[in-house]
C-alpha positions as CSV (number, residue, x, y, z in Angstrom):
1,M,0.1,0.2,-0.1
2,S,1.5,3.3,-1.0
3,L,1.3,6.5,0.9
4,V,0.5,8.3,-2.2
5,D,-2.3,5.8,-2.6
6,E,-5.2,8.3,-3.3
7,G,-7.6,5.9,-2.2
8,Y,-6.0,5.1,1.1
9,V,-5.4,8.6,1.9
10,E,-9.3,9.4,1.4
11,S,-10.1,6.6,3.3
12,V,-8.1,7.7,6.4
13,L,-9.5,11.4,6.2
14,E,-12.8,10.0,5.8
15,V,-12.4,8.4,9.0
16,V,-10.7,11.6,10.8
17,E,-13.9,13.6,9.6
18,Q,-16.1,11.0,11.3
19,V,-14.4,11.7,15.0
20,P,-17.0,13.7,17.0
21,A,-16.1,17.0,18.2
22,G,-14.8,16.9,21.9
23,R,-13.5,13.2,21.2
24,V,-10.2,11.9,19.8
25,T,-8.9,8.6,18.2
26,T,-5.4,7.2,17.6
27,Y,-3.2,6.6,14.8
28,G,-3.6,2.9,15.4
29,A,-7.4,3.1,15.7
30,V,-7.6,4.9,12.3
31,A,-5.0,2.4,11.0
32,A,-7.0,-0.8,12.2
33,V,-10.0,0.2,10.1
34,V,-8.3,1.3,6.9
35,G,-5.4,-1.0,6.8
36,G,-1.6,-0.2,7.0
37,G,0.1,1.1,10.5
38,P,0.0,4.1,12.8
39,R,2.7,6.0,10.7
40,Q,1.4,5.4,7.5
41,V,-1.9,7.0,9.1
42,G,0.7,9.7,10.9
43,S,2.2,10.2,7.1
44,V,-1.0,10.9,5.7
45,M,-2.0,13.0,8.4
46,A,1.6,15.2,7.9
47,R,1.0,15.5,4.1
48,H,-2.9,15.8,4.0
49,G,-4.4,16.2,7.2
50,G,-4.8,20.1,6.9
51,P,-8.4,20.0,5.7
52,V,-9.9,17.8,8.4
53,P,-10.2,18.1,12.2
54,W,-6.2,16.8,12.5
55,W,-6.4,17.7,16.4
56,R,-8.7,15.1,17.1
57,V,-5.8,12.0,16.2
58,V,-3.4,11.7,18.7
59,R,-0.8,9.0,19.8
60,A,-1.7,6.1,21.7
61,D,-0.5,7.7,24.4
62,G,-3.1,10.7,24.2
63,S,0.0,13.2,23.1
64,L,0.5,15.2,20.1
65,P,3.8,16.3,18.7
66,A,5.0,19.2,20.4
67,S,4.3,21.4,17.2
68,H,0.7,21.3,17.5
69,D,0.1,21.3,21.0
70,D,-1.0,24.9,21.1
71,R,-3.3,25.0,18.8
72,A,-4.5,21.7,19.5
73,R,-5.1,22.6,23.0
74,A,-7.4,25.7,21.9
75,A,-9.4,23.2,20.0
76,Y,-9.9,21.1,22.8
77,L,-11.0,23.8,25.0
78,A,-13.4,25.2,22.3
79,E,-14.9,21.6,21.9
80,G,-15.0,20.8,25.2
81,T,-12.5,17.5,25.0
82,P,-12.3,15.6,28.5
83,L,-8.9,16.9,30.0
84,R,-6.9,15.3,33.0
85,G,-5.9,17.6,35.8
86,N,-2.5,18.0,34.5
87,G,-4.0,19.5,31.0
88,G,-3.5,16.3,29.1
89,L,-6.0,14.5,27.3
90,D,-8.3,12.2,29.6
91,M,-8.1,9.0,26.9
92,S,-10.7,7.2,29.3
93,R,-13.2,9.7,28.5
94,A,-12.2,11.3,25.4
95,F,-11.5,8.2,23.1
96,W,-13.6,7.6,20.0
97,D,-13.0,4.1,18.7
98,P,-13.6,4.5,14.8
99,A,-14.3,0.6,14.6
100,T,-17.3,0.5,16.5
101,G,-18.0,4.3,16.3
102,D,-17.9,5.0,20.0
């Protein structure tokens, strides 16, 4: 599966567009639905994710690359995404599973 495969890119972006406001999913969860692996999903997001709610896709530990932190945090606050006391994402409450829609 090529990272430049338009069908794969579209599949990743379609899943990301389904993540509800106030929720997040992981690169691995997206990969489990569309195929490939978390790094492939991350590459698609890095190259093509600008038009979709990219801040709703995070690492399995709930973190984003530091370069995204300020913009993502503003989006989380605006959307009411569950956060922990330390300001990090509360993955137990915020995680949305694209395989089940919950």
